[in-house]
N, C-alpha and C positions, 0 to 999 in steps of 0.2 A: 297703746295711743292715748293720749289725755284728751279727754273730752274739751271741748269750748268752754271756756269760761267767758263769760263778757264783766263788763262794769258798769253797773246805774246810777248817774249821780243826778238829784233834784237840786233847781237853782230858780231862784226869784231875785228881779232886780226891782228892792224894796224904795229906788231911785226915781224908776218908771212914772210921769207924770200922768200919764194915762191910766197907767194898772192901779196907781193911788187915786184916783178918781173912781174907775169902777169900785174897786173894795170898800172906798168910802157910800159907794151908795149902796151896797148889799148889808153891809154889817150894822149894827144899831149905836146910835151916839154914844155908850158909856163901854168903854173898852170891857173887857172880859177879861180873866187872869191866864186864860188858857189863847189869848189872841192877840196879846200887846206886842206894840208896834215896833218892838224893837226884835220879835222873832223876826222878822221880815228885811230888815233893814242888811245893807249890801259892807262885808266890810271886804269885800277884793280881794280877797284871797284867791279866787279861780283859776289866775295865770298860774298861780304855785300848786294848785294841784293839780292840773296836766302836767307841769315840770315834773311833779314828783314820781305822777304814776309812769311819764315817758323812764326816768332815769331807773325807778324802783322795782319797777312791774312791766316793763317793755315787752313780754311775751302776751299783756289783754290780749283777746281778741277782737271785741268793739267795744267802744263808749258811748252809751245812749247817756245823750243831755236831756232830760228832763228840762222845760220850759211853760210859762204859759203862751208865750209868743214870744217875749223879746230873747234877744241875741247880744252879747259881748262883740263891742266894735273889733275887739282883739282876736276873736276865733276866726281859725279859719274852717268856714264850716264846710268844705270840700275837702277834706282831709280824709284819706281812705279806711280810718278806723273809728270816723266818728259818725255818729249818725246823732240828728236833732229830730228830737221826738215833743211836740206841742201837744199841750192837752188834750186839742181837738184830735190829732188823731188817734187815741184810743181810750179817753174816758166817753162814756155814753153821752149826750151832746143834751140828754136832760138834768145833767147833773153840773152841767158848765154854766157862767162860768164858776171855778171855784179857789176860793182860800185857804182848803182844807189841805192839810199834809196827809193825813190818812187816808182821804179820798185818792192824791195822786199817785199814792203808793201800793196803795190795796187793789188799784185798777191795774197796776204793769203785767200782769201776764195776758194781758189782752192785746200786748206789743206781740206782734207775730213773729218778726225779725231776732226777737232776742230770743238767746241760748238758753236750753235746758238749765244749765250753770249760771248761776249769776252772781254779784256779789251786790249789796247795796248801798251807795255812800249816800248821807248827806252833804253839802255841800260846806258841812264845818267840820269834815271827816277825810285823814288824810293817809297817806302811804308814806311814814315816817324813813323806813331803808327799805334796804332791798331784800324784797322776800318771794318765794317762789311759790310754781301754780301750788304745790301741797300745803302752804299757809292756809290757803280757804277752800281747797277741796282735795280730799285723797281718797282712792277708790271709788271714785265716782260720788263721794258723800262728802256733804258740806261739813266743816271743821266747825266747833260751837264748844260751848261751858255747858255741861250738862249740871247745873247746879239749882236745886229746887231750895226756895229762899222763902218766907213767909213775906208778905206784902206788909208795910207801912206807912200809913194814911199822913201825908203830910200836902199842905194847904200850899197851892201854885205850881203843883207837878201834874203829872199824868197819873195818878195813882187809880183815882176812878174809871180811864179806859181802860189800864191792865187791866183792873178786877176785873172788868166786863169781859175781857179775854179769860180769864183764868176760871168766869163763869162756864164759860163757853165750854173749856176745857176737861172740865171735871164732867161735864154730861158725858162724855165719849170714853175717858183714863181715871186710871186709879192709880196713885201714888204708889203701893204697895207692889200693881202689877210691872209698872214702870221699872222700877229697881230688880223685880227679881226676873226681867227679859233683857235687863240692861244693865247688871250687877257694875262688869268694871268700865262701862262706861259712865257710871253713875258715881261712882266709889274710884277714881281715878286719881292719881298722885299730880297731875299736870293740873289739878285747881289749886293746890297749894293752901292756904286755908282754908278755902271756902268745902273744903270737903267737910267739914264739921259743919254746914248747914245739912247737907245730906243724912248726917247723924244724925243731927234733933229731931228730923220734920219723920223718924221711923215708925213712931206711934199712931201716927196719922195715915188715916185710908184717904181720907182727898189730898188733892193738891193745894199748899198753901202757897202758892206763887213761883215765880224762878226767878234769878240771879241774871240782869241786864245788865250788860258792861257798856253798854251806850259807845260800840264802837259799828265799824262796817259789821254785815251781817251777809255770810254766807245760803243763797237761795235754791230749791229745786223750783223749776217755775212749776212744773206738775205740782206741785204742793200747795201752789193758788188757787187751781184750777179744782183740788181737793176739794178745800175749805170752801171754795165759794159753792161748790155740789153739796155740800154738808150745812151751812148754814147762811143761804142766798137772804134772807129775811135781815138780818142783823147786819149785812157789810152794803145790801141796798140802802137802808136806813143810815147806816154813815153817809153812803155816796151823796144824798140827799140834802147835808148839812154842810152849807157851802164853808162855815166855821168850824174850829172843833169842838165839840162838844163834852159835857160827860160822860153823854149816853154811845160816844164812839166806841169803836176798838181800832185797832192799829195792826200795822204788820207782823208786830212781835205776835200776834195770835197764828200765823204759817207756823214762825219759830217753835213757837210751844208745841206745837203739833209736829214739828221737825223730829223734835229731842223726844217726844211722849211714844213716837210710832220706831223710834231709837236709829231712824236716819241721819244720823251724824256719827263724824271720829272727832275724839275728845282733843282739845286743843290745849296749850298755855294758856292762863289766866292771864297771867304778867305779859303775853301777846301784844295788848293794847293798853290802854290808858285814855279815862274821860276827864278833862278838864275843866272847870271854871274859871272864864277867863276873866271875872272878876277879884277872885281871891287867888288865882295860879300864874299870875302873867309870868314872875321870874322862871316856876318851873316850866312852863309853856316855852318860855324862850330856851333854856338848857336844850329840852328835850327836841327841839327841832335842831341846834345845831351840833349835838352831840347822839342825836337820832337812838334817843334812849329804850324807846317803842317802836315797834314794828310800824302801828297804827294808834294815831292821835284823833279825841274828836275835842275842840275847842268849841263849848258852849258859851252862847251869849246869855247877855241877863241884867241883871240892874248895874250897870258900870258907872263908875261915876265919871271919870274922865274918857268917853269914848275915844275922841280923837288919839288922845296920847296910848291907849291901848292898842288900837288899830294899827298906828303907827311902830311900837314897839314890836309886834308880832309881823307884820310887814319887811320891817327892816331885818328881821330875824328871817325871812323866807327869801328874800332878796339875797343876803350874807349863804344861804346856803344852797340856794338856787338862782345865780346869776343869770343864767343863760335861754333866750328863750327856750322852747320847745316847740317842733314842727307841728305842733296844734294852734300856733301863734304866728299871724300873719307877718 
């Protein structure tokens, strides 16, 4: 019998006036690069997120909708598969309010009703075609890509946060031991050309970084508990930051830990695709309409014409998913 698999999706209504006022109250007047306003704006994609889930992964046990408190007018909160979880329901009160996605995600293990096996989505990540449970978990283990890859620092990205994750990982694991204990999970043909990266890091004892595909991640809830037991200081310090900082860690720390312990099953690297909306609009439309990838991420950023881009993608979603889901009123 297959273990239950829950989906978790985080959402914020950037148009909520009261939320905007509270955010401005806590945020420095000068926007820093990790907390720009475009990271909080609402593209109105969520109805299609639910339509895609219902059509493509109807087997999901439960959906945990994480919100600061605001709820979309169209959402049927009484749906039997839906659980509305407010930040105050699981994040310790001393860290609220928070506008830091790292805090929201790192504390998910505190949701008592959440199953041991779950998949974490951001609200810009979609199931783009029919996928079975084994696309996310197999033999009760998360499906993932075990590719080691050196970090490439770049301004305006979360590289500094990722580096903090890797620093911690190197306190507990070594690259050579990881490869020795999980040879066929590391050197796996499912990774395609990315397997070359695992060959290139062979001379190094330390772990130089991981390949991050920016698509939904399959997790064991127990891995969150384990990492919190091992590294409470940095996790509590991150939780105290109301906005993202370069000193944070994020939930990828848990992903890296799963990989280093060998608690994963290799999956096809091409199963998902990350897009920057600013320069891949036509590709995104084609992927939505013709389901080229099972999972897609539509990343916001510096977009010249937000309204045009928004309308174009919404039209593609409406064409693909014209009928309301049972999660809509």
